PDB file of N, CA, C and O in Angstrom:
ATOM      1  N   MET A   1       0.843  -1.173   0.111  1.00  0.00           N
ATOM      2  CA  MET A   1       0.021  -0.066  -0.059  1.00  0.00           C
ATOM      3  C   MET A   1       0.717   1.329  -0.049  1.00  0.00           C
ATOM      4  O   MET A   1       0.370   2.329  -0.677  1.00  0.00           O
ATOM      5  N   GLY A   2       1.931   1.158   0.925  1.00  0.00           N
ATOM      6  CA  GLY A   2       2.816   2.318   0.982  1.00  0.00           C
ATOM      7  C   GLY A   2       3.542   2.659  -0.457  1.00  0.00           C
ATOM      8  O   GLY A   2       3.680   3.823  -0.832  1.00  0.00           O
ATOM      9  N   MET A   3       3.936   1.664  -1.132  1.00  0.00           N
ATOM     10  CA  MET A   3       4.548   1.787  -2.486  1.00  0.00           C
ATOM     11  C   MET A   3       3.750   2.380  -3.498  1.00  0.00           C
ATOM     12  O   MET A   3       4.233   3.174  -4.306  1.00  0.00           O
ATOM     13  N   MET A   4       2.364   1.987  -3.504  1.00  0.00           N
ATOM     14  CA  MET A   4       1.422   2.602  -4.417  1.00  0.00           C
ATOM     15  C   MET A   4       1.327   4.065  -4.056  1.00  0.00           C
ATOM     16  O   MET A   4       1.418   4.861  -4.991  1.00  0.00           O
ATOM     17  N   ILE A   5       1.178   4.478  -2.976  1.00  0.00           N
ATOM     18  CA  ILE A   5       1.202   5.888  -2.525  1.00  0.00           C
ATOM     19  C   ILE A   5       2.312   6.603  -3.158  1.00  0.00           C
ATOM     20  O   ILE A   5       2.206   7.641  -3.811  1.00  0.00           O
ATOM     21  N   LEU A   6       3.511   5.877  -2.875  1.00  0.00           N
ATOM     22  CA  LEU A   6       4.694   6.559  -3.205  1.00  0.00           C
ATOM     23  C   LEU A   6       4.822   6.742  -4.865  1.00  0.00           C
ATOM     24  O   LEU A   6       5.333   7.701  -5.443  1.00  0.00           O
ATOM     25  N   TRP A   7       4.311   5.746  -5.373  1.00  0.00           N
ATOM     26  CA  TRP A   7       4.316   5.722  -7.028  1.00  0.00           C
ATOM     27  C   TRP A   7       3.421   6.927  -7.446  1.00  0.00           C
ATOM     28  O   TRP A   7       3.727   7.690  -8.362  1.00  0.00           O
ATOM     29  N   MET A   8       2.161   7.043  -6.611  1.00  0.00           N
ATOM     30  CA  MET A   8       1.367   8.117  -7.216  1.00  0.00           C
ATOM     31  C   MET A   8       1.964   9.573  -6.983  1.00  0.00           C
ATOM     32  O   MET A   8       1.833  10.428  -7.860  1.00  0.00           O
ATOM     33  N   VAL A   9       2.599   9.833  -5.830  1.00  0.00           N
ATOM     34  CA  VAL A   9       3.266  11.046  -5.455  1.00  0.00           C
ATOM     35  C   VAL A   9       4.330  11.317  -6.714  1.00  0.00           C
ATOM     36  O   VAL A   9       4.375  12.404  -7.290  1.00  0.00           O
ATOM     37  N   VAL A  10       5.090  10.304  -7.026  1.00  0.00           N
ATOM     38  CA  VAL A  10       6.170  10.486  -8.050  1.00  0.00           C
ATOM     39  C   VAL A  10       5.659  10.755  -9.481  1.00  0.00           C
ATOM     40  O   VAL A  10       6.292  11.450 -10.275  1.00  0.00           O
ATOM     41  N   ILE A  11       4.475  10.163  -9.768  1.00  0.00           N
ATOM     42  CA  ILE A  11       3.758  10.447 -11.001  1.00  0.00           C
ATOM     43  C   ILE A  11       3.099  11.789 -11.083  1.00  0.00           C
ATOM     44  O   ILE A  11       3.007  12.437 -12.125  1.00  0.00           O
ATOM     45  N   PHE A  12       2.652  12.156  -9.926  1.00  0.00           N
ATOM     46  CA  PHE A  12       2.041  13.560  -9.908  1.00  0.00           C
ATOM     47  C   PHE A  12       3.133  14.667  -9.988  1.00  0.00           C
ATOM     48  O   PHE A  12       2.889  15.708 -10.597  1.00  0.00           O
ATOM     49  N   GLY A  13       4.488  14.432  -9.303  1.00  0.00           N
ATOM     50  CA  GLY A  13       5.458  15.101  -9.310  1.00  0.00           C
ATOM     51  C   GLY A  13       5.957  15.364 -10.897  1.00  0.00           C
ATOM     52  O   GLY A  13       6.003  16.479 -11.416  1.00  0.00           O
ATOM     53  N   VAL A  14       6.249  14.344 -11.428  1.00  0.00           N
ATOM     54  CA  VAL A  14       6.456  14.197 -12.910  1.00  0.00           C
ATOM     55  C   VAL A  14       5.609  15.060 -13.751  1.00  0.00           C
ATOM     56  O   VAL A  14       6.090  15.824 -14.588  1.00  0.00           O
ATOM     57  N   MET A  15       4.251  14.928 -13.509  1.00  0.00           N
ATOM     58  CA  MET A  15       3.204  15.603 -14.333  1.00  0.00           C
ATOM     59  C   MET A  15       3.331  17.178 -13.940  1.00  0.00           C
ATOM     60  O   MET A  15       3.227  18.058 -14.795  1.00  0.00           O
ATOM     61  N   TYR A  16       3.537  17.413 -12.728  1.00  0.00           N
ATOM     62  CA  TYR A  16       3.792  18.885 -12.469  1.00  0.00           C
ATOM     63  C   TYR A  16       4.824  19.319 -13.242  1.00  0.00           C
ATOM     64  O   TYR A  16       4.567  20.259 -13.994  1.00  0.00           O
ATOM     65  N   PHE A  17       5.896  18.885 -13.247  1.00  0.00           N
ATOM     66  CA  PHE A  17       7.060  19.367 -13.870  1.00  0.00           C
ATOM     67  C   PHE A  17       7.099  19.273 -15.476  1.00  0.00           C
ATOM     68  O   PHE A  17       7.765  20.070 -16.137  1.00  0.00           O
ATOM     69  N   LEU A  18       6.427  18.361 -15.989  1.00  0.00           N
ATOM     70  CA  LEU A  18       6.217  18.212 -17.404  1.00  0.00           C
ATOM     71  C   LEU A  18       5.098  19.099 -18.018  1.00  0.00           C
ATOM     72  O   LEU A  18       5.193  19.562 -19.154  1.00  0.00           O
ATOM     73  N   MET A  19       4.116  19.294 -17.265  1.00  0.00           N
ATOM     74  CA  MET A  19       2.688  19.822 -17.863  1.00  0.00           C
ATOM     75  C   MET A  19       2.343  21.141 -17.251  1.00  0.00           C
ATOM     76  O   MET A  19       2.127  22.120 -17.964  1.00  0.00           O
ATOM     77  N   ILE A  20       2.283  21.194 -15.860  1.00  0.00           N
ATOM     78  CA  ILE A  20       1.696  22.296 -15.242  1.00  0.00           C
ATOM     79  C   ILE A  20       2.689  23.472 -15.098  1.00  0.00           C
ATOM     80  O   ILE A  20       2.327  24.618 -15.363  1.00  0.00           O
ATOM     81  N   ARG A  21       3.765  23.226 -14.738  1.00  0.00           N
ATOM     82  CA  ARG A  21       4.890  24.198 -14.583  1.00  0.00           C
ATOM     83  C   ARG A  21       5.163  25.165 -15.761  1.00  0.00           C
ATOM     84  O   ARG A  21       5.173  26.388 -15.619  1.00  0.00           O
ATOM     85  N   PRO A  22       5.404  24.469 -17.041  1.00  0.00           N
ATOM     86  CA  PRO A  22       5.668  25.177 -18.170  1.00  0.00           C
ATOM     87  C   PRO A  22       4.565  25.993 -18.682  1.00  0.00           C
ATOM     88  O   PRO A  22       4.813  27.060 -19.242  1.00  0.00           O
ATOM     89  N   GLN A  23       3.141  25.492 -18.503  1.00  0.00           N
ATOM     90  CA  GLN A  23       1.926  26.323 -18.815  1.00  0.00           C
ATOM     91  C   GLN A  23       1.964  27.616 -17.868  1.00  0.00           C
ATOM     92  O   GLN A  23       1.751  28.730 -18.346  1.00  0.00           O
ATOM     93  N   LYS A  24       2.205  27.454 -16.695  1.00  0.00           N
ATOM     94  CA  LYS A  24       2.293  28.612 -15.833  1.00  0.00           C
ATOM     95  C   LYS A  24       3.258  29.561 -16.318  1.00  0.00           C
ATOM     96  O   LYS A  24       3.031  30.770 -16.371  1.00  0.00           O
ATOM     97  N   LYS A  25       4.336  29.015 -16.671  1.00  0.00           N
ATOM     98  CA  LYS A  25       5.570  29.838 -16.941  1.00  0.00           C
ATOM     99  C   LYS A  25       5.113  30.700 -18.170  1.00  0.00           C
ATOM    100  O   LYS A  25       5.282  31.919 -18.210  1.00  0.00           O
ATOM    101  N   GLU A  26       4.517  29.969 -19.175  1.00  0.00           N
ATOM    102  CA  GLU A  26       4.085  30.535 -20.513  1.00  0.00           C
ATOM    103  C   GLU A  26       2.976  31.707 -20.173  1.00  0.00           C
ATOM    104  O   GLU A  26       3.040  32.797 -20.742  1.00  0.00           O
ATOM    105  N   GLN A  27       2.071  31.437 -19.314  1.00  0.00           N
ATOM    106  CA  GLN A  27       0.971  32.335 -18.941  1.00  0.00           C
ATOM    107  C   GLN A  27       1.690  33.721 -18.277  1.00  0.00           C
ATOM    108  O   GLN A  27       1.170  34.800 -18.558  1.00  0.00           O
ATOM    109  N   LYS A  28       2.780  33.699 -17.475  1.00  0.00           N
ATOM    110  CA  LYS A  28       3.416  34.739 -16.921  1.00  0.00           C
ATOM    111  C   LYS A  28       4.020  35.456 -17.964  1.00  0.00           C
ATOM    112  O   LYS A  28       3.905  36.681 -17.994  1.00  0.00           O
ATOM    113  N   ARG A  29       4.710  34.789 -18.907  1.00  0.00           N
ATOM    114  CA  ARG A  29       5.449  35.393 -20.136  1.00  0.00           C
ATOM    115  C   ARG A  29       4.486  36.350 -20.934  1.00  0.00           C
ATOM    116  O   ARG A  29       4.724  37.505 -21.286  1.00  0.00           O
ATOM    117  N   LEU A  30       3.304  35.582 -21.145  1.00  0.00           N
ATOM    118  CA  LEU A  30       2.237  36.157 -22.299  1.00  0.00           C
ATOM    119  C   LEU A  30       1.640  37.534 -21.358  1.00  0.00           C
ATOM    120  O   LEU A  30       1.328  38.593 -21.903  1.00  0.00           O
ATOM    121  N   GLN A  31       1.563  37.339 -20.096  1.00  0.00           N
ATOM    122  CA  GLN A  31       0.818  38.529 -19.268  1.00  0.00           C
ATOM    123  C   GLN A  31       1.953  39.680 -19.366  1.00  0.00           C
ATOM    124  O   GLN A  31       1.661  40.817 -19.736  1.00  0.00           O
ATOM    125  N   ALA A  32       3.138  39.340 -19.043  1.00  0.00           N
ATOM    126  CA  ALA A  32       4.197  40.448 -18.939  1.00  0.00           C
ATOM    127  C   ALA A  32       4.175  41.112 -20.372  1.00  0.00           C
ATOM    128  O   ALA A  32       4.236  42.337 -20.477  1.00  0.00           O
ATOM    129  N   MET A  33       4.082  40.244 -21.528  1.00  0.00           N
ATOM    130  CA  MET A  33       4.179  40.885 -22.790  1.00  0.00           C
ATOM    131  C   MET A  33       3.014  41.856 -22.957  1.00  0.00           C
ATOM    132  O   MET A  33       3.213  42.979 -23.421  1.00  0.00           O
ATOM    133  N   LEU A  34       1.804  41.445 -22.588  1.00  0.00           N
ATOM    134  CA  LEU A  34       0.582  42.290 -22.734  1.00  0.00           C
ATOM    135  C   LEU A  34       0.614  43.465 -21.822  1.00  0.00           C
ATOM    136  O   LEU A  34      -0.013  44.469 -22.160  1.00  0.00           O
ATOM    137  N   ASN A  35       1.207  43.450 -20.820  1.00  0.00           N
ATOM    138  CA  ASN A  35       1.235  44.562 -19.820  1.00  0.00           C
ATOM    139  C   ASN A  35       2.325  45.552 -20.591  1.00  0.00           C
ATOM    140  O   ASN A  35       2.074  46.757 -20.562  1.00  0.00           O
ATOM    141  N   SER A  36       3.412  45.146 -21.214  1.00  0.00           N
ATOM    142  CA  SER A  36       4.287  46.122 -21.769  1.00  0.00           C
ATOM    143  C   SER A  36       4.013  46.680 -22.917  1.00  0.00           C
ATOM    144  O   SER A  36       4.837  47.461 -23.394  1.00  0.00           O
ATOM    145  N   MET A  37       2.873  46.416 -23.560  1.00  0.00           N
ATOM    146  CA  MET A  37       2.467  46.927 -24.919  1.00  0.00           C
ATOM    147  C   MET A  37       2.305  48.551 -24.689  1.00  0.00           C
ATOM    148  O   MET A  37       1.936  49.099 -23.650  1.00  0.00           O
ATOM    149  N   GLU A  38       2.674  49.167 -25.919  1.00  0.00           N
ATOM    150  CA  GLU A  38       2.357  50.562 -25.962  1.00  0.00           C
ATOM    151  C   GLU A  38       1.995  50.913 -27.281  1.00  0.00           C
ATOM    152  O   GLU A  38       2.151  50.118 -28.208  1.00  0.00           O
ATOM    153  N   VAL A  39       1.501  52.096 -27.442  1.00  0.00           N
ATOM    154  CA  VAL A  39       0.974  52.616 -28.845  1.00  0.00           C
ATOM    155  C   VAL A  39       2.104  52.692 -29.604  1.00  0.00           C
ATOM    156  O   VAL A  39       3.154  53.094 -29.104  1.00  0.00           O
ATOM    157  N   GLY A  40       2.014  52.304 -30.936  1.00  0.00           N
ATOM    158  CA  GLY A  40       2.965  52.198 -31.859  1.00  0.00           C
ATOM    159  C   GLY A  40       3.790  50.860 -32.009  1.00  0.00           C
ATOM    160  O   GLY A  40       4.561  50.626 -32.939  1.00  0.00           O
ATOM    161  N   ASP A  41       3.538  50.104 -31.060  1.00  0.00           N
ATOM    162  CA  ASP A  41       4.075  48.638 -31.195  1.00  0.00           C
ATOM    163  C   ASP A  41       3.451  47.866 -32.272  1.00  0.00           C
ATOM    164  O   ASP A  41       2.239  48.001 -32.439  1.00  0.00           O
ATOM    165  N   SER A  42       4.114  47.083 -33.017  1.00  0.00           N
ATOM    166  CA  SER A  42       3.719  46.083 -34.033  1.00  0.00           C
ATOM    167  C   SER A  42       3.196  44.810 -33.419  1.00  0.00           C
ATOM    168  O   SER A  42       3.827  44.343 -32.471  1.00  0.00           O
ATOM    169  N   ILE A  43       2.235  44.264 -33.804  1.00  0.00           N
ATOM    170  CA  ILE A  43       1.727  42.987 -33.235  1.00  0.00           C
ATOM    171  C   ILE A  43       1.269  42.003 -34.192  1.00  0.00           C
ATOM    172  O   ILE A  43       1.023  42.344 -35.349  1.00  0.00           O
ATOM    173  N   VAL A  44       1.139  40.833 -33.807  1.00  0.00           N
ATOM    174  CA  VAL A  44       0.642  39.700 -34.549  1.00  0.00           C
ATOM    175  C   VAL A  44      -0.639  39.142 -33.668  1.00  0.00           C
ATOM    176  O   VAL A  44      -0.531  38.820 -32.485  1.00  0.00           O
ATOM    177  N   THR A  45      -1.733  39.084 -34.339  1.00  0.00           N
ATOM    178  CA  THR A  45      -2.983  38.419 -33.469  1.00  0.00           C
ATOM    179  C   THR A  45      -2.839  36.916 -33.580  1.00  0.00           C
ATOM    180  O   THR A  45      -2.083  36.270 -34.305  1.00  0.00           O
ATOM    181  N   THR A  46      -3.757  36.497 -32.679  1.00  0.00           N
ATOM    182  CA  THR A  46      -3.738  34.853 -32.763  1.00  0.00           C
ATOM    183  C   THR A  46      -4.179  34.356 -34.071  1.00  0.00           C
ATOM    184  O   THR A  46      -3.855  33.218 -34.411  1.00  0.00           O
ATOM    185  N   SER A  47      -4.944  35.163 -34.897  1.00  0.00           N
ATOM    186  CA  SER A  47      -5.496  34.528 -36.069  1.00  0.00           C
ATOM    187  C   SER A  47      -4.432  34.720 -37.165  1.00  0.00           C
ATOM    188  O   SER A  47      -4.536  34.103 -38.225  1.00  0.00           O
ATOM    189  N   GLY A  48      -3.298  35.656 -36.902  1.00  0.00           N
ATOM    190  CA  GLY A  48      -2.181  35.549 -37.877  1.00  0.00           C
ATOM    191  C   GLY A  48      -2.264  36.982 -38.538  1.00  0.00           C
ATOM    192  O   GLY A  48      -1.611  37.131 -39.570  1.00  0.00           O
ATOM    193  N   PHE A  49      -2.995  38.057 -38.058  1.00  0.00           N
ATOM    194  CA  PHE A  49      -2.946  39.360 -38.830  1.00  0.00           C
ATOM    195  C   PHE A  49      -1.894  40.215 -38.268  1.00  0.00           C
ATOM    196  O   PHE A  49      -1.725  40.202 -37.049  1.00  0.00           O
ATOM    197  N   TYR A  50      -1.200  40.926 -38.991  1.00  0.00           N
ATOM    198  CA  TYR A  50      -0.178  41.812 -38.601  1.00  0.00           C
ATOM    199  C   TYR A  50      -0.805  43.340 -38.604  1.00  0.00           C
ATOM    200  O   TYR A  50      -1.486  43.771 -39.534  1.00  0.00           O
ATOM    201  N   GLY A  51      -0.463  44.104 -37.399  1.00  0.00           N
ATOM    202  CA  GLY A  51      -1.021  45.379 -37.374  1.00  0.00           C
ATOM    203  C   GLY A  51      -0.103  46.231 -36.339  1.00  0.00           C
ATOM    204  O   GLY A  51       0.869  45.755 -35.751  1.00  0.00           O
ATOM    205  N   VAL A  52      -0.546  47.510 -36.218  1.00  0.00           N
ATOM    206  CA  VAL A  52       0.056  48.511 -35.299  1.00  0.00           C
ATOM    207  C   VAL A  52      -0.859  48.860 -34.445  1.00  0.00           C
ATOM    208  O   VAL A  52      -2.038  48.925 -34.793  1.00  0.00           O
ATOM    209  N   ILE A  53      -0.433  49.156 -33.119  1.00  0.00           N
ATOM    210  CA  ILE A  53      -1.465  49.548 -32.006  1.00  0.00           C
ATOM    211  C   ILE A  53      -1.561  51.013 -32.199  1.00  0.00           C
ATOM    212  O   ILE A  53      -0.525  51.651 -32.391  1.00  0.00           O
ATOM    213  N   ILE A  54      -2.621  51.554 -32.167  1.00  0.00           N
ATOM    214  CA  ILE A  54      -2.861  53.019 -32.355  1.00  0.00           C
ATOM    215  C   ILE A  54      -3.539  53.775 -31.148  1.00  0.00           C
ATOM    216  O   ILE A  54      -3.401  54.974 -30.904  1.00  0.00           O
ATOM    217  N   ASP A  55      -4.329  52.831 -30.405  1.00  0.00           N
ATOM    218  CA  ASP A  55      -4.878  53.328 -29.119  1.00  0.00           C
ATOM    219  C   ASP A  55      -5.175  52.179 -28.105  1.00  0.00           C
ATOM    220  O   ASP A  55      -5.468  51.071 -28.553  1.00  0.00           O
ATOM    221  N   MET A  56      -5.114  52.391 -26.768  1.00  0.00           N
ATOM    222  CA  MET A  56      -5.292  51.353 -25.995  1.00  0.00           C
ATOM    223  C   MET A  56      -6.178  51.908 -24.604  1.00  0.00           C
ATOM    224  O   MET A  56      -6.115  53.026 -24.092  1.00  0.00           O
ATOM    225  N   THR A  57      -6.932  50.855 -24.226  1.00  0.00           N
ATOM    226  CA  THR A  57      -7.854  50.978 -23.087  1.00  0.00           C
ATOM    227  C   THR A  57      -7.218  49.735 -22.214  1.00  0.00           C
ATOM    228  O   THR A  57      -6.291  49.008 -22.572  1.00  0.00           O
ATOM    229  N   GLU A  58      -7.982  49.673 -20.922  1.00  0.00           N
ATOM    230  CA  GLU A  58      -7.666  48.767 -20.129  1.00  0.00           C
ATOM    231  C   GLU A  58      -7.676  47.322 -20.396  1.00  0.00           C
ATOM    232  O   GLU A  58      -6.903  46.537 -19.847  1.00  0.00           O
ATOM    233  N   GLU A  59      -8.695  46.948 -21.373  1.00  0.00           N
ATOM    234  CA  GLU A  59      -8.830  45.580 -21.808  1.00  0.00           C
ATOM    235  C   GLU A  59      -8.755  45.414 -23.252  1.00  0.00           C
ATOM    236  O   GLU A  59      -8.531  44.330 -23.790  1.00  0.00           O
ATOM    237  N   ASP A  60      -8.969  46.631 -23.935  1.00  0.00           N
ATOM    238  CA  ASP A  60      -9.112  46.602 -25.327  1.00  0.00           C
ATOM    239  C   ASP A  60      -7.884  47.393 -26.146  1.00  0.00           C
ATOM    240  O   ASP A  60      -7.285  48.262 -25.513  1.00  0.00           O
ATOM    241  N   VAL A  61      -7.539  47.162 -27.343  1.00  0.00           N
ATOM    242  CA  VAL A  61      -6.764  47.797 -28.050  1.00  0.00           C
ATOM    243  C   VAL A  61      -7.354  48.243 -29.486  1.00  0.00           C
ATOM    244  O   VAL A  61      -8.260  47.588 -30.002  1.00  0.00           O
ATOM    245  N   ILE A  62      -6.827  49.340 -30.085  1.00  0.00           N
ATOM    246  CA  ILE A  62      -7.539  49.524 -31.451  1.00  0.00           C
ATOM    247  C   ILE A  62      -6.188  49.296 -32.317  1.00  0.00           C
ATOM    248  O   ILE A  62      -5.145  49.871 -32.004  1.00  0.00           O
ATOM    249  N   VAL A  63      -6.273  48.445 -33.394  1.00  0.00           N
ATOM    250  CA  VAL A  63      -5.160  48.042 -34.228  1.00  0.00           C
ATOM    251  C   VAL A  63      -5.662  48.540 -35.697  1.00  0.00           C
ATOM    252  O   VAL A  63      -6.786  48.546 -36.201  1.00  0.00           O
ATOM    253  N   GLU A  64      -4.402  48.952 -36.183  1.00  0.00           N
ATOM    254  CA  GLU A  64      -4.506  49.417 -37.656  1.00  0.00           C
ATOM    255  C   GLU A  64      -3.742  48.220 -38.542  1.00  0.00           C
ATOM    256  O   GLU A  64      -2.591  47.817 -38.380  1.00  0.00           O
ATOM    257  N   PHE A  65      -4.537  47.860 -39.336  1.00  0.00           N
ATOM    258  CA  PHE A  65      -4.045  46.731 -40.179  1.00  0.00           C
ATOM    259  C   PHE A  65      -3.488  47.149 -41.537  1.00  0.00           C
ATOM    260  O   PHE A  65      -4.095  48.037 -42.135  1.00  0.00           O
ATOM    261  N   GLY A  66      -2.425  46.621 -42.079  1.00  0.00           N
ATOM    262  CA  GLY A  66      -2.011  47.018 -43.344  1.00  0.00           C
ATOM    263  C   GLY A  66      -1.752  48.478 -43.536  1.00  0.00           C
ATOM    264  O   GLY A  66      -1.672  49.215 -42.553  1.00  0.00           O
ATOM    265  N   ASN A  67      -1.597  49.000 -44.934  1.00  0.00           N
ATOM    266  CA  ASN A  67      -1.332  50.304 -45.365  1.00  0.00           C
ATOM    267  C   ASN A  67      -2.495  51.057 -45.453  1.00  0.00           C
ATOM    268  O   ASN A  67      -2.333  52.266 -45.619  1.00  0.00           O
ATOM    269  N   ASN A  68      -3.743  50.590 -45.374  1.00  0.00           N
ATOM    270  CA  ASN A  68      -4.865  51.225 -45.518  1.00  0.00           C
ATOM    271  C   ASN A  68      -5.183  51.890 -43.943  1.00  0.00           C
ATOM    272  O   ASN A  68      -5.503  51.202 -42.973  1.00  0.00           O
ATOM    273  N   LYS A  69      -5.051  53.086 -43.934  1.00  0.00           N
ATOM    274  CA  LYS A  69      -5.352  54.064 -42.653  1.00  0.00           C
ATOM    275  C   LYS A  69      -6.677  53.898 -42.081  1.00  0.00           C
ATOM    276  O   LYS A  69      -6.900  54.141 -40.895  1.00  0.00           O
ATOM    277  N   ASN A  70      -7.694  53.428 -43.018  1.00  0.00           N
ATOM    278  CA  ASN A  70      -8.862  53.480 -42.655  1.00  0.00           C
ATOM    279  C   ASN A  70      -9.256  51.931 -41.874  1.00  0.00           C
ATOM    280  O   ASN A  70     -10.310  51.761 -41.262  1.00  0.00           O
ATOM    281  N   CYS A  71      -8.484  51.167 -41.990  1.00  0.00           N
ATOM    282  CA  CYS A  71      -8.654  49.731 -41.440  1.00  0.00           C
ATOM    283  C   CYS A  71      -8.224  49.746 -39.982  1.00  0.00           C
ATOM    284  O   CYS A  71      -7.087  49.433 -39.627  1.00  0.00           O
ATOM    285  N   ARG A  72      -9.256  50.151 -39.104  1.00  0.00           N
ATOM    286  CA  ARG A  72      -8.752  50.209 -37.602  1.00  0.00           C
ATOM    287  C   ARG A  72      -9.890  49.336 -36.737  1.00  0.00           C
ATOM    288  O   ARG A  72     -11.099  49.567 -36.704  1.00  0.00           O
ATOM    289  N   ILE A  73      -9.234  48.371 -36.111  1.00  0.00           N
ATOM    290  CA  ILE A  73     -10.244  47.392 -35.452  1.00  0.00           C
ATOM    291  C   ILE A  73      -9.997  47.330 -34.085  1.00  0.00           C
ATOM    292  O   ILE A  73      -8.843  47.236 -33.668  1.00  0.00           O
ATOM    293  N   PRO A  74     -11.205  47.385 -33.156  1.00  0.00           N
ATOM    294  CA  PRO A  74     -10.835  47.282 -31.838  1.00  0.00           C
ATOM    295  C   PRO A  74     -10.648  45.735 -31.466  1.00  0.00           C
ATOM    296  O   PRO A  74     -11.255  44.954 -32.198  1.00  0.00           O
ATOM    297  N   MET A  75     -10.049  45.308 -30.647  1.00  0.00           N
ATOM    298  CA  MET A  75      -9.787  44.087 -30.417  1.00  0.00           C
ATOM    299  C   MET A  75      -9.626  43.840 -28.882  1.00  0.00           C
ATOM    300  O   MET A  75      -9.452  44.880 -28.247  1.00  0.00           O
ATOM    301  N   ARG A  76      -9.646  42.740 -28.184  1.00  0.00           N
ATOM    302  CA  ARG A  76      -9.211  42.272 -26.944  1.00  0.00           C
ATOM    303  C   ARG A  76      -7.730  42.237 -26.857  1.00  0.00           C
ATOM    304  O   ARG A  76      -7.105  41.901 -27.863  1.00  0.00           O
ATOM    305  N   LYS A  77      -7.063  42.564 -25.703  1.00  0.00           N
ATOM    306  CA  LYS A  77      -5.696  42.266 -25.735  1.00  0.00           C
ATOM    307  C   LYS A  77      -5.319  40.651 -25.740  1.00  0.00           C
ATOM    308  O   LYS A  77      -4.320  40.188 -26.291  1.00  0.00           O
ATOM    309  N   GLN A  78      -6.206  39.971 -25.098  1.00  0.00           N
ATOM    310  CA  GLN A  78      -5.968  38.540 -25.172  1.00  0.00           C
ATOM    311  C   GLN A  78      -5.832  37.927 -26.629  1.00  0.00           C
ATOM    312  O   GLN A  78      -5.469  36.762 -26.789  1.00  0.00           O
ATOM    313  N   ALA A  79      -6.112  38.693 -27.585  1.00  0.00           N
ATOM    314  CA  ALA A  79      -6.293  38.196 -28.918  1.00  0.00           C
ATOM    315  C   ALA A  79      -4.731  38.502 -29.772  1.00  0.00           C
ATOM    316  O   ALA A  79      -4.525  38.272 -30.964  1.00  0.00           O
ATOM    317  N   ILE A  80      -3.802  39.049 -28.830  1.00  0.00           N
ATOM    318  CA  ILE A  80      -2.553  39.355 -29.359  1.00  0.00           C
ATOM    319  C   ILE A  80      -1.684  38.156 -29.095  1.00  0.00           C
ATOM    320  O   ILE A  80      -1.753  37.614 -27.992  1.00  0.00           O
ATOM    321  N   ALA A  81      -0.866  37.699 -30.031  1.00  0.00           N
ATOM    322  CA  ALA A  81      -0.010  36.577 -29.724  1.00  0.00           C
ATOM    323  C   ALA A  81       1.481  37.004 -29.701  1.00  0.00           C
ATOM    324  O   ALA A  81       2.264  36.268 -29.100  1.00  0.00           O
ATOM    325  N   GLU A  82       1.982  38.223 -30.352  1.00  0.00           N
ATOM    326  CA  GLU A  82       3.281  38.577 -30.238  1.00  0.00           C
ATOM    327  C   GLU A  82       3.332  40.111 -30.438  1.00  0.00           C
ATOM    328  O   GLU A  82       2.572  40.748 -31.167  1.00  0.00           O
ATOM    329  N   VAL A  83       4.311  40.595 -29.705  1.00  0.00           N
ATOM    330  CA  VAL A  83       4.333  42.087 -29.651  1.00  0.00           C
ATOM    331  C   VAL A  83       5.876  42.280 -30.100  1.00  0.00           C
ATOM    332  O   VAL A  83       6.722  41.513 -29.639  1.00  0.00           O
ATOM    333  N   GLU A  84       6.255  43.358 -31.046  1.00  0.00           N
ATOM    334  CA  GLU A  84       7.286  43.736 -31.440  1.00  0.00           C
ATOM    335  C   GLU A  84       7.467  45.378 -31.020  1.00  0.00           C
ATOM    336  O   GLU A  84       6.695  46.188 -31.534  1.00  0.00           O
ATOM    337  N   LYS A  85       8.358  45.769 -30.210  1.00  0.00           N
ATOM    338  CA  LYS A  85       8.465  46.959 -29.731  1.00  0.00           C
ATOM    339  C   LYS A  85       8.679  47.899 -31.026  1.00  0.00           C
ATOM    340  O   LYS A  85       9.125  47.422 -32.070  1.00  0.00           O
ATOM    341  N   ALA A  86       8.331  49.280 -30.899  1.00  0.00           N
ATOM    342  CA  ALA A  86       8.261  50.341 -31.892  1.00  0.00           C
ATOM    343  C   ALA A  86       9.899  50.553 -32.230  1.00  0.00           C
ATOM    344  O   ALA A  86      10.189  50.733 -33.413  1.00  0.00           O
ATOM    345  N   GLU A  87      10.884  50.538 -31.314  1.00  0.00           N
ATOM    346  CA  GLU A  87      12.309  50.657 -31.565  1.00  0.00           C
ATOM    347  C   GLU A  87      12.741  49.481 -32.411  1.00  0.00           C
ATOM    348  O   GLU A  87      13.351  49.706 -33.456  1.00  0.00           O
ATOM    349  N   GLN A  88      12.485  48.313 -32.058  1.00  0.00           N
ATOM    350  CA  GLN A  88      12.991  47.086 -32.727  1.00  0.00           C
ATOM    351  C   GLN A  88      12.503  47.013 -34.269  1.00  0.00           C
ATOM    352  O   GLN A  88      13.158  46.622 -35.234  1.00  0.00           O
ATOM    353  N   ALA A  89      11.182  47.492 -34.236  1.00  0.00           N
ATOM    354  CA  ALA A  89      10.577  47.381 -35.718  1.00  0.00           C
ATOM    355  C   ALA A  89      11.155  48.353 -36.559  1.00  0.00           C
ATOM    356  O   ALA A  89      11.156  48.023 -37.744  1.00  0.00           O
ATOM    357  N   SER A  90      11.703  49.584 -36.272  1.00  0.00           N
ATOM    358  CA  SER A  90      12.379  50.606 -37.169  1.00  0.00           C
ATOM    359  C   SER A  90      13.820  50.260 -37.249  1.00  0.00           C
ATOM    360  O   SER A  90      14.431  50.825 -38.156  1.00  0.00           O
ATOM    361  N   ALA A  91      14.462  49.481 -36.521  1.00  0.00           N
ATOM    362  CA  ALA A  91      15.922  49.130 -36.613  1.00  0.00           C
ATOM    363  C   ALA A  91      16.105  48.216 -37.408  1.00  0.00           C
ATOM    364  O   ALA A  91      17.243  47.794 -37.614  1.00  0.00           O
TER     365      ALA A  91
END
C-alpha cells in the first residue's frame, strides 16, 4: 500500500514538472508581454494578422491593419500573440 502511494506521488510530481509548470511559465510570459505593450508597437494577432497599435484602453486595443489607414479594428488584448516594440521594428 505504501509503495502505491509513493508511485502516485512520483507520477504527480513528474506531471507537475512536465505539464503544469511550463504552462504557468508561459502564462506569466504572455501577461508580461501584454502589460508592456505601448501605442506604436507592431503586433501579430492569434489569427495571424499583422498590425500596429494606435490606441489602448484597459482591456482593449485599437489596431491598424495594413497600409490602409481606414482599417482600424478594436480587439481584446488577449487576442494578441506577439508584440514587437516600436524601436525594434524601425531598426
